[in-house]
N, C-alpha and C positions, 0 to 999 in steps of 0.2 A: 438533674444534678450529676449524672454520671457520664454525660455525653456532650459532644459538640455537634454531631450529625447523627440522626437516627433514621432507621427504616422500619416500616411496618410489614409484617408477614401476615397475610390474610388467607383464609381458606378459599376465597373466591376463585374465579376462573384463572387458569394458568396464563391466559393472554393479558391478565390484569397486571401490567407493569407500568407504573406511572411515576414521573418525577414531579407531578403537579400535586401540591398539597390538597388534602380533602377539606371539606367545609369544617370538620371538627378540628383539624390541625390549625387552620386559619383562626378559628373561633377561640382557641386557647392561647393564641399568640406565639406559637413556636414555629411558624412558617419558615423563618430564616435558618432553622436547625434541621429541617426536614430534608432527607436525602431521597427517599423513594418509598413506594408501596409495591409489594410483590405478592402475586396470588399463586396458590398451590393447585387449584383445580380439584379440591376435595370437597364434596358436599358435607356440610356441618354434621349431619347425622351419621356420616361414615368416618369421622375423625378418629374415633376410638376403636374402629373395627380392627386395625392393625397399628398399634401405637409405635412400634419400631419403624414401620414404613413411614408413618406420619412424621416421626422425629427426623428421619433421614431427609424427607422432602423439605421440612422446615429448615434443616441445617444446610441443605444444598442452596436453597433460595437465600438464606441468610449470608452464606459465603459470597454469593453473587452480589448481594447488596453491599457487602463490605468492599469487595474487590472492584466492582464495576460502578457502584453508585457513590462510594465514599462514605458509607455509614461506619460509625464506630460503636454503635449500640443498636440492638434489635429490640423492637417492641412486638410482642405477639398480639395480633389483632383480633383474637377471638377467645372468649372464655372457655370454649371447647378445648383450647390448648393448655388449660390449667394443669400445672404440674410438670409440664415438659421443658420449662425454661432451664432448669439445672442441667438436664441431659443435653440440650442444644448448646448451652454455654460451654460445657465440657468439650464438645466436638469442635466448635468454631473458635474457642478461646477469645471470645468477645462478650461483653455484658449483654444479657438477654433479660428483658423485663416481662414478667407475667403481670398484666395490668390488674387482674382481679386481686391478686395477692398484694400488689402495691397499693391499691385503693383501700383494702382492708387494713393494712399496716398504717397507712396515713390516718384513717379513722381511729384506730387504736391509739396512735400517738396523740391525736387531738384530745381524746378522752382522758388519757393518762396525764396530760398537761392541764386538764380542766379548761380547755379552750373551746369556744363556740363562736358562732357568727357574731359580728359586731352589731350591737343594738343601734348604732348610728347608721350603718350601711343597710341593715335589715331590721327596721323597727317593727314592733308588734303591730299587726294590722288592726284597724278599728273594729270595735264590736259590731256585729251584724245579727240580724234576726235569722235564726236557723229554721229551716223548713222541717227538719227532722229533729225530734227531741232525743238527746242522748242521755243514757242513764248515768247518774253520778255516784 
């Protein structure tokens, strides 16, 4: 809703730079708006070892994605980056999406609007015999 072309910043290997959309990107139907994926080369368990350094590395790759790949929005590709989006956005002056927070807010909105899955698209499954008895 906020972009024309997006790039994903991933903690994966630094050599991981691709303009080929991932299976997930293709699966949700936004392949035409995908600019690139860029990796930082930071092991997930080391993301929070030095958050200032991690923020700088994300910002550096995000700026490359904007300047070299044509992205106008950045998606953080790891929940380990949670909370860093506002800091990166202030540095690169481009929208940065924290997918964990975006998913939470989408779920909150659906609850507040009292919306749920369509019973037509997702009907109640037929009753079946349960092997394990649940307490009621």
